[in-house]
C-alpha positions as CSV (number, residue, x, y, z in Angstrom):
1,M,154.2,116.6,127.2
2,F,153.0,116.4,123.9
3,G,155.4,113.0,123.1
4,S,153.4,111.6,126.1
5,L,149.9,112.7,124.6
6,L,150.8,111.2,121.5
7,L,151.9,108.2,123.2
8,G,148.7,108.1,125.2
9,I,146.5,108.5,121.8
10,A,148.5,105.8,119.8
11,T,148.3,103.4,122.6
12,L,144.5,103.9,123.2
13,L,144.3,103.6,119.3
14,G,146.2,100.5,119.3
15,V,143.9,98.8,122.3
16,L,140.6,99.7,120.4
17,Y,142.1,98.1,117.1
18,V,142.9,94.9,119.2
19,F,139.4,95.1,121.0
20,L,137.6,95.7,117.2
21,V,139.9,92.5,115.4
22,S,139.9,90.4,118.5
23,N,136.6,88.1,117.4
24,F,138.4,87.7,113.9
25,G,139.7,84.4,113.3
26,H,136.9,82.6,115.1
27,W,135.5,80.9,112.3
28,R,138.9,80.1,110.5
29,R,139.9,78.2,113.9
30,R,136.9,76.1,113.5
31,G,137.9,75.0,109.8
32,V,135.5,77.7,108.1
33,L,136.4,80.1,105.3
34,E,136.1,83.6,106.5
35,P,135.8,86.1,103.4
36,R,137.8,89.4,103.8
37,V,136.6,91.7,107.1
38,F,137.5,95.1,107.9
39,P,138.0,96.7,111.7
40,L,134.7,98.1,112.9
41,F,133.1,97.5,109.5
42,G,133.3,93.8,109.5
43,S,131.8,91.6,106.6
44,F,129.0,93.7,105.7
45,P,130.8,97.6,105.5
46,N,127.5,99.3,104.5
47,M,125.7,98.6,107.6
48,V,128.2,101.3,109.4
49,W,129.0,103.4,105.8
50,P,125.7,103.1,104.0
51,R,126.2,103.4,100.2
52,Q,123.7,100.5,99.4
53,H,121.8,98.4,101.6
54,F,123.8,96.1,103.8
55,T,121.8,93.1,102.5
56,M,123.7,93.5,99.3
57,D,127.3,93.1,101.1
58,M,125.6,89.9,102.2
59,R,124.4,89.0,98.4
60,D,127.9,89.9,97.1
61,I,129.5,87.0,99.7
62,Y,126.7,84.6,98.9
63,M,127.1,85.1,95.1
64,R,130.9,84.8,95.3
65,Y,130.9,81.3,97.4
66,R,127.8,79.6,97.1
67,S,129.3,77.2,94.3
68,T,132.0,76.4,96.3
69,H,131.1,76.6,100.1
70,S,127.9,75.6,102.0
71,Y,128.8,78.5,104.4
72,V,131.1,81.0,105.3
73,G,132.2,82.9,108.5
74,C,131.2,87.0,109.0
75,F,130.9,89.2,111.5
76,L,128.4,91.8,111.6
77,M,130.8,94.4,112.8
78,R,132.6,92.2,116.0
79,A,130.0,89.6,116.2
80,P,130.7,86.5,114.6
81,K,128.1,84.9,112.2
82,L,127.6,81.8,110.1
83,L,126.2,82.7,106.6
84,I,124.5,80.0,105.3
85,L,124.8,79.5,101.3
86,E,123.4,76.6,100.5
87,P,119.5,76.1,100.4
88,R,119.2,72.6,101.5
89,L,120.7,73.6,105.0
90,V,118.5,76.8,105.2
91,Y,115.2,74.4,104.7
92,E,117.3,71.9,107.3
93,I,117.6,74.9,110.0
94,Y,114.2,76.1,109.4
95,V,112.3,73.0,109.7
96,S,113.9,69.6,110.1
97,A,116.3,70.8,112.6
98,F,114.5,73.1,114.3
99,S,114.9,71.8,117.5
100,H,118.5,72.9,117.5
101,F,117.6,76.5,116.2
102,E,114.8,77.7,118.0
103,N,115.6,81.4,118.4
104,N,116.0,84.1,117.1
105,D,119.4,86.8,117.4
106,V,116.8,89.9,117.7
107,S,115.9,88.7,121.3
108,K,119.4,89.6,122.1
109,M,119.0,93.4,120.9
110,V,115.8,94.0,123.0
111,D,115.8,94.7,126.9
112,L,112.0,93.6,127.3
113,A,112.2,95.6,130.7
114,K,112.8,98.9,128.8
115,D,110.5,97.9,125.7
116,R,107.4,96.7,127.4
117,L,105.2,96.8,124.4
118,V,107.1,93.7,122.8
119,S,107.6,92.1,126.1
120,L,105.0,89.2,124.7
121,N,105.7,89.4,121.2
122,P,106.5,85.7,120.3
123,F,109.3,87.1,117.7
124,V,111.6,88.7,120.7
125,L,111.1,85.6,122.6
126,D,113.1,82.7,123.5
127,G,112.5,78.8,124.6
128,D,109.5,78.2,126.5
129,E,108.3,81.6,127.1
130,W,108.4,82.0,122.8
131,R,106.0,78.9,122.8
132,H,103.8,79.6,125.5
133,Q,103.3,83.2,124.0
134,R,102.9,82.3,120.6
135,A,100.3,79.4,121.6
136,V,98.4,82.4,123.1
137,F,98.8,84.6,120.2
138,S,97.6,81.8,118.0
139,T,94.3,81.3,119.6
140,L,93.4,85.1,118.4
141,L,93.9,84.2,114.7
142,T,90.8,81.9,114.4
143,N,89.4,81.6,110.9
144,G,86.3,83.2,112.2
145,R,87.9,86.1,113.4
146,I,89.9,86.5,110.4
147,R,86.3,86.4,108.7
148,T,85.2,89.3,111.0
149,T,88.0,91.4,110.0
150,H,87.3,91.0,106.3
151,A,84.0,92.5,106.8
152,I,85.7,95.5,108.4
153,M,88.4,95.3,105.4
154,Q,85.6,95.8,102.9
155,R,84.7,99.0,104.3
156,V,88.3,100.2,104.6
157,C,88.9,99.3,101.0
158,R,85.7,101.5,100.2
159,D,87.5,104.5,101.8
160,L,91.0,103.4,100.4
161,C,89.5,103.7,96.9
162,E,87.6,106.8,97.3
163,F,90.8,108.3,99.2
164,I,92.8,107.3,95.7
165,S,89.9,109.2,93.6
166,R,90.2,112.1,95.4
167,K,93.7,112.5,95.6
168,S,94.9,111.8,92.1
169,L,92.4,113.8,90.3
170,G,94.2,115.1,86.9
171,G,96.6,112.0,87.1
172,K,98.3,113.3,90.4
173,E,100.9,110.8,91.9
174,M,100.6,109.3,95.2
175,D,103.2,107.9,97.8
176,C,102.4,104.5,97.7
177,I,104.3,103.9,100.8
178,D,102.4,106.4,102.9
179,L,99.1,105.1,101.1
180,G,99.9,101.2,102.3
181,L,100.4,102.5,106.0
182,R,97.0,104.4,105.7
183,F,95.5,101.5,104.7
184,T,97.2,99.0,107.2
185,G,96.6,101.7,110.3
186,E,92.9,102.0,109.6
187,S,92.7,98.2,109.1
188,L,94.2,97.1,112.2
189,F,92.9,99.8,114.6
190,D,89.8,98.9,113.0
191,C,90.3,95.0,113.3
192,V,92.2,95.0,116.6
193,L,91.0,97.9,118.6
194,G,87.4,98.3,117.1
195,I,88.1,102.3,116.8
196,Q,88.7,104.0,113.4
197,A,92.0,105.7,112.7
198,R,90.8,108.0,110.2
199,T,93.9,107.7,108.0
200,F,91.9,108.7,104.8
201,S,90.5,112.1,106.4
202,D,91.7,115.1,106.9
203,N,92.1,115.0,110.9
204,P,93.7,111.6,111.2
205,L,95.3,109.5,114.5
206,P,99.2,110.1,113.8
207,V,99.6,106.9,113.2
208,V,101.8,107.2,109.8
209,R,104.0,109.4,112.0
210,Q,104.4,107.4,114.4
211,N,105.4,104.4,112.3
212,Q,108.0,106.8,110.5
213,E,109.4,107.6,113.9
214,M,109.4,103.8,114.4
215,S,111.5,102.5,111.1
216,A,112.5,105.1,109.0
217,E,113.8,107.7,111.7
218,N,114.4,105.5,114.6
219,R,117.6,106.1,116.2
220,G,117.1,103.8,119.5
221,L,117.1,100.6,116.6
222,A,120.4,101.9,114.6
223,I,122.1,101.9,118.1
224,A,120.6,98.8,119.4
225,G,121.9,97.1,116.0
226,A,125.6,98.8,116.7
227,V,125.8,97.8,120.4
228,C,124.9,94.1,119.4
229,G,127.3,94.3,116.6
230,I,130.1,95.7,118.6
231,F,129.7,94.3,122.2
232,P,127.6,90.7,121.3
233,N,128.0,89.4,124.8
234,L,126.6,92.6,126.3
235,P,123.9,91.3,128.7
236,R,120.6,92.4,127.9
237,R,119.6,94.4,130.8
238,L,122.3,96.8,129.3
239,R,121.1,97.1,126.1
240,P,119.8,100.5,124.8
241,K,116.0,101.2,124.5
242,V,114.7,100.4,120.9
243,F,111.2,101.9,120.6
244,P,111.0,105.7,120.9
245,L,109.3,107.1,124.2
246,S,106.7,108.8,121.9
247,H,105.6,105.6,120.2
248,D,105.3,104.0,123.5
249,Q,103.0,106.9,125.2
250,F,101.0,106.8,122.0
251,Y,100.1,103.4,121.8
252,S,99.6,102.8,125.7
253,S,97.2,105.3,125.8
254,L,95.1,104.4,122.7
255,I,95.4,100.9,123.9
256,S,93.9,101.7,127.3
257,E,91.3,104.1,126.1
258,S,90.1,101.0,123.6
259,L,90.1,98.5,126.0
260,Q,87.9,100.8,128.7
261,L,85.4,101.9,125.8
262,R,84.9,98.1,125.0
263,R,84.3,97.0,128.7
264,A,81.8,99.9,129.2
265,K,80.0,99.0,125.9
266,H,79.7,95.3,126.8
267,Q,79.6,94.5,123.2
268,E,79.7,90.7,122.3
269,R,81.6,90.3,118.9
270,N,83.8,87.6,117.7
271,D,86.6,90.0,117.0
272,F,90.1,90.3,118.7
273,I,89.6,92.9,121.2
274,N,86.6,90.9,122.8
275,H,88.9,88.0,122.8
276,L,91.7,89.9,124.3
277,L,89.4,90.8,127.2
278,E,88.3,87.3,127.7
279,M,92.0,86.1,128.0
280,Q,92.7,88.9,130.5
281,R,89.9,87.5,132.7
282,D,91.5,84.0,131.8
283,L,94.7,84.5,132.5
284,N,94.6,87.3,134.9
285,L,96.8,89.5,132.3
286,S,97.8,93.0,133.1
287,E,97.2,96.3,131.3
288,E,100.5,96.2,130.4
289,D,100.5,92.3,128.8
290,M,97.2,93.5,126.8
291,A,99.0,96.2,125.3
292,S,101.8,94.2,124.5
293,H,99.4,91.4,122.8
294,V,97.8,94.3,121.0
295,M,101.3,95.8,119.8
296,T,102.1,92.5,118.6
297,F,99.5,92.9,115.7
298,M,101.0,96.3,115.1
299,F,104.6,95.9,115.1
300,D,104.4,92.4,113.0
301,G,102.1,93.9,110.7
302,L,101.9,97.7,110.0
303,D,104.9,98.3,108.3
304,T,105.8,94.7,106.6
305,T,102.3,94.5,105.2
306,S,101.9,98.2,103.8
307,N,105.5,98.2,102.2
308,S,104.6,94.5,100.7
309,V,101.2,96.2,99.2
310,A,103.2,99.2,97.7
311,H,105.8,97.0,96.1
312,C,103.3,94.9,94.9
313,L,101.5,97.8,93.1
314,L,104.6,99.1,91.8
315,L,105.6,96.0,89.9
316,L,101.9,95.9,88.9
317,G,102.5,98.9,87.3
318,R,105.5,98.3,85.7
319,N,104.0,94.9,84.1
320,P,100.7,96.1,82.4
321,K,100.2,92.6,81.1
322,C,99.9,91.3,84.6
323,Q,97.9,93.5,85.7
324,R,95.6,93.0,83.1
325,H,95.6,89.0,84.0
326,L,95.0,90.1,87.5
327,L,92.0,92.1,86.6
328,D,90.6,89.5,84.5
329,E,90.8,87.0,87.4
330,L,89.4,89.3,89.8
331,Q,86.5,90.4,87.5
332,K,85.6,86.4,86.9
333,A,85.6,86.1,90.7
334,S,83.3,89.1,91.4
335,P,81.5,90.7,88.3
336,S,80.1,93.2,90.4
337,G,83.4,94.8,90.8
338,E,82.8,94.4,94.9
339,L,85.2,93.0,96.8
340,P,85.2,89.1,96.7
341,D,84.5,86.8,99.8
342,L,87.7,86.1,102.1
343,D,87.5,82.5,101.1
344,V,87.6,83.4,97.4
345,L,90.0,86.2,97.7
346,I,92.9,84.0,99.8
347,D,92.5,81.3,97.2
348,L,92.9,83.4,93.9
349,P,95.7,82.1,92.2
350,Y,96.9,84.6,90.4
351,L,96.8,87.3,93.1
352,S,98.6,85.0,95.3
353,A,101.3,84.5,92.7
354,C,101.5,88.2,92.2
355,F,102.1,88.9,96.0
356,N,104.6,86.1,96.4
357,E,106.6,87.0,93.5
358,S,106.5,90.8,94.8
359,L,107.5,89.2,98.1
360,R,110.5,87.6,96.5
361,I,111.8,90.7,94.8
362,Y,111.5,92.8,97.7
363,P,111.2,90.8,101.1
364,A,110.0,92.2,104.1
365,A,113.4,91.0,106.0
366,G,116.5,90.8,103.8
367,W,118.0,88.4,106.0
368,A,117.2,86.4,109.2
369,S,119.1,85.5,112.1
370,K,119.0,81.9,113.7
371,T,120.7,80.7,117.2
372,C,121.5,77.2,118.0
373,T,120.1,76.2,121.2
374,K,121.3,72.4,121.1
375,E,124.6,71.3,119.3
376,Y,124.1,70.1,115.8
377,E,126.0,68.9,112.9
378,L,125.7,70.7,110.1
379,Q,126.8,68.6,106.9
380,G,127.4,70.8,103.9
381,S,127.7,69.6,100.2
382,H,130.6,71.4,99.4
383,H,132.4,69.9,102.7
384,S,134.0,66.8,103.7
385,E,133.4,66.9,107.3
386,P,130.0,68.3,109.2
387,L,130.8,71.6,111.2
388,K,129.9,71.3,114.7
389,I,127.5,74.0,115.5
390,R,127.4,74.8,119.3
391,P,124.8,76.4,121.4
392,G,125.0,80.1,121.3
393,D,126.4,80.1,117.6
394,N,124.7,82.8,115.4
395,L,123.8,81.7,111.8
396,M,122.4,84.2,109.1
397,I,120.0,83.3,106.5
398,P,120.7,85.5,103.1
399,I,117.0,86.1,101.9
400,Y,117.3,88.5,99.8
401,A,120.4,86.5,98.0
402,L,118.5,83.3,97.8
403,Q,115.2,84.9,96.4
404,N,117.1,86.8,93.9
405,D,120.0,84.0,92.9
406,P,119.4,83.1,89.1
407,E,120.4,79.9,89.3
408,H,116.7,79.4,91.3
409,Y,114.8,82.0,89.5
410,P,116.0,82.7,86.2
411,E,116.0,86.4,85.0
412,P,115.7,87.5,88.9
413,E,114.9,91.0,88.4
414,V,112.1,90.2,86.0
415,F,108.4,90.2,87.8
416,R,107.0,87.0,86.6
417,P,104.2,85.7,88.7
418,E,103.8,82.3,87.1
419,R,107.0,81.2,88.9
420,F,104.6,80.7,91.9
421,M,101.5,79.1,89.9
422,D,100.9,75.3,90.0
423,G,102.8,74.2,93.5
424,G,105.9,76.8,92.9
425,L,105.6,78.1,96.1
426,K,105.5,74.9,97.9
427,S,108.7,73.7,95.7
428,F,110.7,77.1,96.5
429,K,109.9,76.7,100.3
430,Q,110.8,72.9,100.4
431,Q,114.3,73.7,98.2
432,G,114.9,76.7,101.1
433,V,114.8,79.4,98.5
434,F,111.7,81.3,99.6
435,L,111.3,82.6,102.8
436,G,108.3,85.6,102.6
437,F,107.0,85.0,106.0
438,G,109.8,82.7,107.1
439,N,109.3,78.9,107.3
440,G,108.9,76.2,109.9
441,P,107.1,76.5,113.3
442,R,108.7,80.3,113.9
443,Q,107.1,81.7,110.7
444,C,105.2,84.8,110.9
445,V,102.3,84.2,113.6
446,G,100.3,86.6,111.9
447,M,100.8,85.3,108.4
448,R,97.1,84.9,107.6
449,L,95.9,88.1,108.8
450,G,98.7,90.1,106.7
451,L,97.6,87.8,103.5
452,A,94.3,88.9,104.0
453,M,94.8,92.4,104.2
454,A,97.3,92.8,101.7
455,K,95.3,90.8,98.9
456,A,92.0,92.7,99.9
457,A,94.0,96.2,99.5
458,L,95.4,94.9,96.0
459,A,92.5,93.2,94.9
460,A,90.3,96.2,95.6
461,I,92.9,98.6,93.9
462,V,93.3,96.9,90.5
463,Q,89.2,96.3,90.6
464,H,88.8,100.2,90.2
465,F,92.2,101.7,89.1
466,E,94.8,101.0,86.3
467,V,98.1,101.3,88.1
468,V,100.8,103.5,86.5
469,V,104.6,103.9,87.6
470,S,105.5,107.6,87.8
471,P,108.4,109.2,86.2
472,R,109.5,110.4,90.0
473,T,109.9,106.6,90.9
474,R,113.8,105.3,90.7
475,D,114.1,102.4,88.0
476,G,115.5,98.9,89.0
477,T,115.1,97.4,92.6
478,D,117.3,99.1,94.6
479,I,116.7,98.9,98.7
480,D,116.9,102.1,100.3
481,P,120.1,102.0,102.3
482,L,119.4,104.1,105.3
483,I,116.2,102.2,106.4
484,F,116.3,98.7,107.9
485,V,113.6,97.3,106.6
486,G,113.7,96.9,102.9
487,V,112.0,99.5,100.9
488,H,112.6,100.5,97.3
489,R,115.0,103.7,97.1
490,D,113.7,107.0,97.0
491,G,110.1,106.3,97.4
492,I,107.4,104.5,95.3
493,W,105.4,107.3,93.2
494,L,101.9,105.7,91.5
495,Q,99.4,107.5,89.3
496,F,96.0,105.5,89.6
497,I,93.6,106.3,86.6
498,P,90.1,105.2,87.5
499,R,88.8,102.4,85.3
500,K,85.5,102.8,83.0
501,V,82.6,101.2,85.0
């Protein structure tokens, strides 16, 4: 009896092992080098056993092979991924050969029937549906509407600075991730929904708490990622729900109330919610569709913008000379100390350079996935024959590794905004080594709004406070291995010293 039990367990383990390694060799059989790979862990063991963020595994492979290979075959657990190492090919995939790589792999992770709040988000859609919804969403982001939001952000920035003044008395340190979320939450709720989230008050809407449940504490996201890695060909309808139910309930109820309030008031404003209501009439959109369009703003902008603001403040705090240079630029642009007009703010060269340099060091996403939609021959400089990429093949772009490669950015750990001055941004994008907002036709659809928000927050804070890094903040640029979106490890704690008027 005992022997039969042992035999059964051994057989089960053998079957499991064969299953876990059954895809290994996929790239080798196509003539592509496969670095060392482990059962269950794949090529990126820290995704399963997080001692460091798993994008560091990607960086290690990139640094080991970038001088000898244009790409290598990797595995996200069991799922075959072609890791692109040559920047020229990165630009090719994003821009010149885009029609062959239109889709993002994230669409396979989300069952849109279960997660209705993102069912119209261009980021998770494929093919014609992506093109249609991006075109619809783009009509929301006109220059006129972004100018309308700037007036709102001026009010939000005043509230932000008053909040910092109250909470930082006596040199008290502040959690800058929390601060960034309060700012983006207040801005987006007012700009998009026309309501105030009161995030700087003692009785706020639970925006920050909801965001924590969505990102840092989201087990559904981790489970969905694991399911995709272990069962890469599992039908979408069998994928688990990604967004927490509490997240759905909170936002659906709030969005519904906001829409009803605006309908009742009959306000004619050139803002996002008025245009959404016009779209509902013209396109016969359901309430679910409306909620999904609103959540595109929240999903794409809340976490990424807040983290980017926090990281830029951290780097400015560590580099007082850069902070002083930025202050000088802001004072010249607005001697009164008020937030500059939107057109002036967006075009401030050193502010833009500081923000882009912080996005380089701390990219909002450390990697990207592109799925082949039409056969393509990828000709790498290190390979004599082109590699045929087939429809369904998935390519990984190591954004963090590219943007922190000393070959492209000497002393990459050093905050040096000057890299992005005098055409640097355009040059780095064309080289395929800067993907702060992606590139090509599928770059971030809300980029202009995100930039307007982030630059407003940074300008207002630097105008009114000297930013100093608290000893509580960890040195270096380590990324928290337990949070899917890249965030400085153990938090960003800063002190804000009021500037003398």
